[in-house]
LOFIPA-42146 format. One record per residue (C-alpha): residue number from 1; residue in three letters; x, y, z. Coordinates in steps of 0.001 Angstrom, whole numbers, plus 500000, padded with zeros to 6 digits. Layout:
% residues N
+-----+------+--------+--------+--------+
:  nr : rest :      X :      Y :      Z :
+-----+------+--------+--------+--------+
: NUM :  ALA :      X :      Y :      Z :
...
+-----+------+--------+--------+--------+
% end
This chain:
% residues 300
+-----+------+--------+--------+--------+
:  nr : rest :      X :      Y :      Z :
+-----+------+--------+--------+--------+
:   1 :  MET : 496818 : 524920 : 506116 :
:   2 :  LYS : 494847 : 521315 : 507819 :
:   3 :  TYR : 494645 : 518873 : 505455 :
:   4 :  LEU : 492150 : 515875 : 505543 :
:   5 :  ALA : 495036 : 513765 : 503688 :
:   6 :  SER : 498024 : 513096 : 502685 :
:   7 :  ILE : 498106 : 511590 : 499527 :
:   8 :  ILE : 502037 : 509905 : 498696 :
:   9 :  ILE : 502631 : 508782 : 495438 :
:  10 :  PRO : 506417 : 507696 : 495036 :
:  11 :  THR : 507577 : 507341 : 491255 :
:  12 :  MET : 510778 : 506981 : 488981 :
:  13 :  PHE : 509074 : 508231 : 486195 :
:  14 :  GLY : 508852 : 505158 : 484348 :
:  15 :  ASN : 506304 : 505980 : 482242 :
:  16 :  VAL : 505227 : 509692 : 482902 :
:  17 :  ASP : 501765 : 509033 : 481047 :
:  18 :  TYR : 500557 : 506828 : 483771 :
:  19 :  LEU : 501195 : 509743 : 486473 :
:  20 :  ARG : 499780 : 511848 : 484336 :
:  21 :  ASP : 496289 : 509955 : 484200 :
:  22 :  CYS : 496644 : 509187 : 488072 :
:  23 :  LEU : 496687 : 512860 : 488551 :
:  24 :  GLU : 494208 : 513686 : 485860 :
:  25 :  THR : 492232 : 511146 : 488012 :
:  26 :  LEU : 492912 : 512460 : 491247 :
:  27 :  LYS : 491828 : 516106 : 489825 :
:  28 :  LYS : 488187 : 514414 : 489999 :
:  29 :  LEU : 487961 : 513666 : 493423 :
:  30 :  LYS : 484385 : 514413 : 495513 :
:  31 :  PHE : 483525 : 514006 : 499002 :
:  32 :  ASP : 480644 : 513045 : 500569 :
:  33 :  LYS : 478582 : 516275 : 502073 :
:  34 :  SER : 478930 : 515030 : 505723 :
:  35 :  ILE : 483030 : 515410 : 505337 :
:  36 :  THR : 483602 : 518864 : 506063 :
:  37 :  ASN : 487506 : 519142 : 505262 :
:  38 :  GLN : 488102 : 518680 : 501626 :
:  39 :  THR : 491399 : 519595 : 501458 :
:  40 :  VAL : 494003 : 517537 : 499983 :
:  41 :  GLU : 498113 : 517268 : 499479 :
:  42 :  VAL : 499224 : 515267 : 497094 :
:  43 :  LEU : 503387 : 514313 : 497840 :
:  44 :  ILE : 504795 : 513284 : 494772 :
:  45 :  VAL : 508260 : 511705 : 495940 :
:  46 :  CYS : 510859 : 511046 : 492941 :
:  47 :  ASN : 513389 : 508595 : 493306 :
:  48 :  THR : 515594 : 510649 : 490874 :
:  49 :  SER : 517984 : 513260 : 490051 :
:  50 :  GLN : 516342 : 516822 : 490394 :
:  51 :  GLU : 517026 : 517600 : 486634 :
:  52 :  LYS : 514658 : 514859 : 485894 :
:  53 :  MET : 512287 : 515911 : 488198 :
:  54 :  ASP : 511953 : 519575 : 486772 :
:  55 :  GLU : 512018 : 517629 : 483367 :
:  56 :  VAL : 508548 : 515824 : 484279 :
:  57 :  LYS : 506885 : 518805 : 485780 :
:  58 :  ILE : 507770 : 521187 : 482576 :
:  59 :  ASN : 506230 : 518226 : 480744 :
:  60 :  LEU : 503479 : 517908 : 483404 :
:  61 :  LYS : 502927 : 521748 : 483435 :
:  62 :  ALA : 498906 : 521181 : 482003 :
:  63 :  VAL : 497836 : 518951 : 484452 :
:  64 :  LEU : 499460 : 520515 : 487307 :
:  65 :  ASN : 497611 : 524138 : 486572 :
:  66 :  PHE : 494044 : 523684 : 487660 :
:  67 :  SER : 491366 : 524711 : 489966 :
:  68 :  SER : 488604 : 522808 : 491310 :
:  69 :  LYS : 485219 : 523665 : 493066 :
:  70 :  GLN : 484688 : 520604 : 493980 :
:  71 :  ILE : 488468 : 520097 : 496469 :
:  72 :  LYS : 491265 : 521845 : 496977 :
:  73 :  LEU : 494573 : 519803 : 495687 :
:  74 :  TYR : 498154 : 521098 : 496485 :
:  75 :  ILE : 500520 : 519270 : 494673 :
:  76 :  LYS : 504088 : 518694 : 496124 :
:  77 :  TRP : 507167 : 517620 : 494788 :
:  78 :  MET : 510073 : 515898 : 496992 :
:  79 :  CYS : 513428 : 514945 : 495294 :
:  80 :  MET : 515254 : 511934 : 496715 :
:  81 :  GLY : 518078 : 512518 : 494611 :
:  82 :  PHE : 518576 : 509007 : 493767 :
:  83 :  ASN : 516623 : 505577 : 493896 :
:  84 :  THR : 515422 : 504742 : 497359 :
:  85 :  GLY : 513028 : 502299 : 496506 :
:  86 :  PHE : 509417 : 502089 : 497520 :
:  87 :  VAL : 510063 : 502293 : 500826 :
:  88 :  GLY : 512476 : 505510 : 500648 :
:  89 :  ALA : 509914 : 507520 : 499207 :
:  90 :  THR : 507154 : 506956 : 500830 :
:  91 :  ASN : 509086 : 506940 : 504134 :
:  92 :  GLU : 509753 : 510488 : 503054 :
:  93 :  GLY : 506442 : 511300 : 502273 :
:  94 :  ILE : 504825 : 510053 : 505610 :
:  95 :  THR : 507047 : 512301 : 507252 :
:  96 :  ALA : 506151 : 515615 : 505494 :
:  97 :  SER : 502830 : 514688 : 505677 :
:  98 :  GLN : 500365 : 517288 : 507189 :
:  99 :  GLY : 497054 : 515103 : 506861 :
: 100 :  GLU : 494701 : 513671 : 509260 :
: 101 :  TYR : 495515 : 510305 : 507321 :
: 102 :  ILE : 498033 : 508908 : 505187 :
: 103 :  VAL : 497417 : 507143 : 501802 :
: 104 :  PHE : 499467 : 505433 : 499662 :
: 105 :  LEU : 498602 : 505328 : 496280 :
: 106 :  ASN : 501020 : 504014 : 493455 :
: 107 :  ASP : 501917 : 505872 : 489825 :
: 108 :  ASP : 500459 : 503515 : 487639 :
: 109 :  THR : 496986 : 503902 : 489232 :
: 110 :  GLN : 493315 : 505830 : 487905 :
: 111 :  VAL : 491208 : 506708 : 491272 :
: 112 :  THR : 487008 : 506576 : 490851 :
: 113 :  PRO : 485838 : 509903 : 492314 :
: 114 :  LEU : 484727 : 509049 : 495109 :
: 115 :  TRP : 487686 : 506746 : 496537 :
: 116 :  LEU : 489090 : 508990 : 498854 :
: 117 :  SER : 485837 : 509701 : 500446 :
: 118 :  GLU : 484836 : 506034 : 500959 :
: 119 :  LEU : 488407 : 505404 : 502562 :
: 120 :  VAL : 487668 : 507995 : 504678 :
: 121 :  LEU : 484063 : 507299 : 505707 :
: 122 :  LYS : 484873 : 503582 : 506433 :
: 123 :  GLN : 487596 : 504409 : 508825 :
: 124 :  SER : 485513 : 507026 : 510236 :
: 125 :  LYS : 482456 : 504151 : 510596 :
: 126 :  THR : 485061 : 501649 : 512117 :
: 127 :  GLN : 487324 : 503426 : 513613 :
: 128 :  ALA : 489952 : 501037 : 511476 :
: 129 :  ASP : 493558 : 502235 : 511036 :
: 130 :  MET : 494322 : 500599 : 508085 :
: 131 :  VAL : 491141 : 500817 : 505323 :
: 132 :  ALA : 491944 : 498671 : 501830 :
: 133 :  SER : 490348 : 499711 : 498596 :
: 134 :  LYS : 488998 : 497583 : 495705 :
: 135 :  VAL : 491535 : 497191 : 492938 :
: 136 :  TYR : 490916 : 496175 : 489696 :
: 137 :  LEU : 493149 : 496014 : 486648 :
: 138 :  GLY : 493440 : 498277 : 483941 :
: 139 :  ASP : 491044 : 496266 : 481927 :
: 140 :  HIS : 488404 : 497788 : 484668 :
: 141 :  LYS : 487016 : 493887 : 485030 :
: 142 :  THR : 489632 : 491648 : 486156 :
: 143 :  LEU : 489400 : 491807 : 490747 :
: 144 :  ASP : 493456 : 492300 : 491492 :
: 145 :  SER : 493157 : 493080 : 495168 :
: 146 :  GLN : 490586 : 493903 : 498455 :
: 147 :  GLY : 493650 : 494129 : 500559 :
: 148 :  PHE : 495430 : 490343 : 501946 :
: 149 :  GLY : 495467 : 487109 : 503827 :
: 150 :  PHE : 497969 : 486121 : 505782 :
: 151 :  ALA : 498873 : 482811 : 506369 :
: 152 :  TRP : 501949 : 481741 : 509296 :
: 153 :  ARG : 504237 : 479784 : 506839 :
: 154 :  GLY : 504811 : 483753 : 506366 :
: 155 :  LYS : 502863 : 484122 : 503053 :
: 156 :  ALA : 500263 : 486548 : 501943 :
: 157 :  GLU : 497508 : 486383 : 499099 :
: 158 :  ALA : 495189 : 489255 : 497924 :
: 159 :  LEU : 491486 : 488053 : 498750 :
: 160 :  ASN : 488839 : 487771 : 496586 :
: 161 :  LYS : 485601 : 489183 : 496219 :
: 162 :  ASP : 484141 : 486732 : 498580 :
: 163 :  LEU : 487423 : 488410 : 500818 :
: 164 :  LYS : 488873 : 484726 : 500940 :
: 165 :  CYS : 491874 : 483803 : 499454 :
: 166 :  SER : 493682 : 480330 : 498378 :
: 167 :  MET : 495031 : 479638 : 501763 :
: 168 :  SER : 491211 : 480698 : 503534 :
: 169 :  ASN : 491252 : 477309 : 505116 :
: 170 :  ASP : 494534 : 475980 : 505741 :
: 171 :  ASN : 495827 : 474880 : 509075 :
: 172 :  ASP : 498122 : 478208 : 509559 :
: 173 :  TYR : 495609 : 481057 : 508503 :
: 174 :  TRP : 496008 : 483581 : 510684 :
: 175 :  LEU : 491890 : 483680 : 511468 :
: 176 :  ASN : 492390 : 480071 : 512536 :
: 177 :  HIS : 495212 : 481086 : 514801 :
: 178 :  GLN : 493887 : 484414 : 516661 :
: 179 :  SER : 495644 : 484070 : 520075 :
: 180 :  PHE : 498842 : 484572 : 518119 :
: 181 :  LEU : 497720 : 488484 : 517725 :
: 182 :  PRO : 496036 : 490823 : 520169 :
: 183 :  LYS : 492363 : 490356 : 520851 :
: 184 :  THR : 490993 : 492625 : 518457 :
: 185 :  LYS : 488371 : 493192 : 515744 :
: 186 :  MET : 489442 : 489888 : 513814 :
: 187 :  SER : 488005 : 491050 : 510426 :
: 188 :  GLU : 488933 : 490420 : 506780 :
: 189 :  PRO : 491271 : 491805 : 504865 :
: 190 :  PHE : 494362 : 491173 : 507295 :
: 191 :  GLY : 495905 : 494395 : 505530 :
: 192 :  PRO : 495410 : 496924 : 502795 :
: 193 :  ASP : 497439 : 496689 : 499328 :
: 194 :  SER : 500005 : 499511 : 499512 :
: 195 :  ALA : 499158 : 500298 : 495882 :
: 196 :  ALA : 495894 : 501685 : 497460 :
: 197 :  ALA : 495894 : 502231 : 501258 :
: 198 :  LEU : 494687 : 504702 : 503441 :
: 199 :  TYR : 496626 : 504644 : 507499 :
: 200 :  THR : 495772 : 506377 : 510171 :
: 201 :  LYS : 498461 : 509219 : 511530 :
: 202 :  ARG : 498012 : 507589 : 514786 :
: 203 :  LEU : 499256 : 504217 : 512977 :
: 204 :  PHE : 502886 : 505454 : 512511 :
: 205 :  ASN : 503221 : 507422 : 515374 :
: 206 :  GLU : 502906 : 504285 : 517051 :
: 207 :  VAL : 504021 : 501370 : 514805 :
: 208 :  GLY : 506983 : 503407 : 513229 :
: 209 :  LEU : 507546 : 504095 : 509513 :
: 210 :  LEU : 507919 : 501545 : 506571 :
: 211 :  GLU : 511194 : 499405 : 507644 :
: 212 :  LYS : 514098 : 500956 : 505871 :
: 213 :  ASP : 515737 : 498003 : 504465 :
: 214 :  PHE : 512784 : 496570 : 502799 :
: 215 :  PHE : 513622 : 498466 : 500229 :
: 216 :  ALA : 510145 : 497197 : 497954 :
: 217 :  TYR : 507904 : 494533 : 498291 :
: 218 :  LEU : 506469 : 492716 : 501554 :
: 219 :  GLU : 506632 : 496243 : 503050 :
: 220 :  ASP : 502749 : 496417 : 503387 :
: 221 :  VAL : 502564 : 492736 : 504794 :
: 222 :  ASP : 505521 : 493679 : 507272 :
: 223 :  LEU : 503596 : 496970 : 508316 :
: 224 :  ALA : 500151 : 495169 : 508474 :
: 225 :  LEU : 501589 : 492613 : 511144 :
: 226 :  ARG : 503282 : 494894 : 512969 :
: 227 :  ALA : 500196 : 496976 : 513200 :
: 228 :  ARG : 498310 : 494204 : 514068 :
: 229 :  GLN : 500538 : 493037 : 516730 :
: 230 :  TYR : 500044 : 496630 : 518150 :
: 231 :  GLY : 496496 : 495193 : 518158 :
: 232 :  MET : 494976 : 497631 : 515062 :
: 233 :  PHE : 492937 : 496384 : 512321 :
: 234 :  CYS : 491956 : 496198 : 509279 :
: 235 :  ALA : 488597 : 497533 : 506954 :
: 236 :  PHE : 487737 : 497278 : 503313 :
: 237 :  ALA : 486250 : 500159 : 501732 :
: 238 :  ASP : 484388 : 498113 : 498784 :
: 239 :  LYS : 483297 : 501158 : 496841 :
: 240 :  ALA : 486799 : 502704 : 497262 :
: 241 :  ILE : 487823 : 501542 : 493620 :
: 242 :  ILE : 491058 : 502392 : 491514 :
: 243 :  TYR : 492410 : 500825 : 488392 :
: 244 :  HIS : 495978 : 499567 : 488510 :
: 245 :  TYR : 497924 : 499514 : 485229 :
: 246 :  LYS : 500882 : 497678 : 486351 :
: 247 :  HIS : 503753 : 497759 : 484938 :
: 248 :  ALA : 505047 : 494871 : 482396 :
: 249 :  THR : 507765 : 493016 : 484117 :
: 250 :  SER : 511022 : 491748 : 482213 :
: 251 :  SER : 513033 : 488934 : 483160 :
: 252 :  LYS : 515568 : 490822 : 484942 :
: 253 :  PHE : 512838 : 492495 : 487110 :
: 254 :  SER : 511168 : 489402 : 487790 :
: 255 :  SER : 514208 : 488103 : 489297 :
: 256 :  PHE : 514721 : 491070 : 491293 :
: 257 :  LYS : 511035 : 490446 : 493023 :
: 258 :  SER : 511986 : 487357 : 493325 :
: 259 :  LYS : 515214 : 488007 : 495211 :
: 260 :  GLN : 513045 : 490731 : 497477 :
: 261 :  ASP : 510316 : 487942 : 498183 :
: 262 :  LEU : 513133 : 485871 : 499541 :
: 263 :  ILE : 515245 : 488779 : 501651 :
: 264 :  ASN : 511989 : 490389 : 502762 :
: 265 :  TRP : 509920 : 487401 : 503565 :
: 266 :  CYS : 512989 : 486337 : 505573 :
: 267 :  LYS : 513076 : 489580 : 507737 :
: 268 :  ILE : 509556 : 489327 : 508384 :
: 269 :  VAL : 509314 : 485948 : 510141 :
: 270 :  THR : 512554 : 486466 : 512319 :
: 271 :  ARG : 511718 : 490064 : 513795 :
: 272 :  ARG : 508039 : 489739 : 513660 :
: 273 :  PHE : 507359 : 485959 : 514636 :
: 274 :  GLY : 507331 : 484983 : 518354 :
: 275 :  PHE : 508509 : 481784 : 520566 :
: 276 :  ARG : 504826 : 480618 : 519940 :
: 277 :  VAL : 504607 : 480672 : 516450 :
: 278 :  TRP : 507656 : 479577 : 515412 :
: 279 :  LEU : 507297 : 476518 : 517539 :
: 280 :  LYS : 503675 : 475693 : 515826 :
: 281 :  PHE : 504632 : 476798 : 512392 :
: 282 :  TRP : 508307 : 475551 : 512250 :
: 283 :  PHE : 508326 : 473454 : 509552 :
: 284 :  LEU : 505591 : 475036 : 507155 :
: 285 :  ILE : 507745 : 478269 : 507359 :
: 286 :  THR : 511162 : 476576 : 506569 :
: 287 :  VAL : 509447 : 475180 : 503487 :
: 288 :  GLU : 507815 : 478316 : 502516 :
: 289 :  ARG : 511424 : 479776 : 502646 :
: 290 :  ALA : 512379 : 477092 : 500172 :
: 291 :  ARG : 510257 : 477774 : 497587 :
: 292 :  ASN : 511009 : 481362 : 498260 :
: 293 :  LEU : 514979 : 480500 : 497463 :
: 294 :  SER : 513614 : 477840 : 494493 :
: 295 :  GLY : 511357 : 480857 : 492793 :
: 296 :  TYR : 514380 : 483220 : 492968 :
: 297 :  PHE : 516612 : 480614 : 491125 :
: 298 :  LYS : 514329 : 479551 : 488835 :
: 299 :  SER : 513749 : 483513 : 487558 :
: 300 :  LYS : 517811 : 483885 : 487145 :
+-----+------+--------+--------+--------+
% end
């Protein structure tokens, strides 16, 4: 079967109600009449045991048994057996996907009916290999992300309603140093938030999967930078709206995130930055890593 898109949802079932609500909204997806193929596969990749996955499937039985005249939605389950992180589960989904487009979606999100349609239409219009959604928090009012901006010191930040961020005018902001990337459409955002993002199949065929040793956090920044270095670019679908019900974070979780930020930023700047970037921004890069280190110690 030929699928329009493969939606990959990695999960550890931290809150099954989040996943239930996410699937309920996916059942209500609609497409613009210009999109003839409206067949979508949803790959739920479980970072749990088979026993736990089977238990949740029974819990969600009422959600999974449905039919729709609007779209053909095929929900498939994949079991990792243990926690492989966001990266491990997502890579497994990418490898198994059969859709024309690859779509990342967090399990604690709710999508609007035309979300996927708008992502696809924006990609078709712009030929971008990455398309960012408009992400609001669970209150449906607070704008959380419209993709992210990037600074060569090794820092990324969500873009506001004007597609700007606090780094936009900084000396090392990426748009101020276009020569460090191939000549292409240098538009905002730099890349999409992986909580809800569309990528072309071509991107993964040429750039490769997410870096296996990232486990979680900043994998979307690394992927966007690699894609940019291949001459690809990101578009923003203003009408592709989702709501992100971010999990409450404990102090232990905060410490883990700070640790991952430190480790993964070090991997990005050592693996992706060429000699010219280091020559120009070595001091800013070093200072920013010191801030990462300080943030980690404060979170412990």
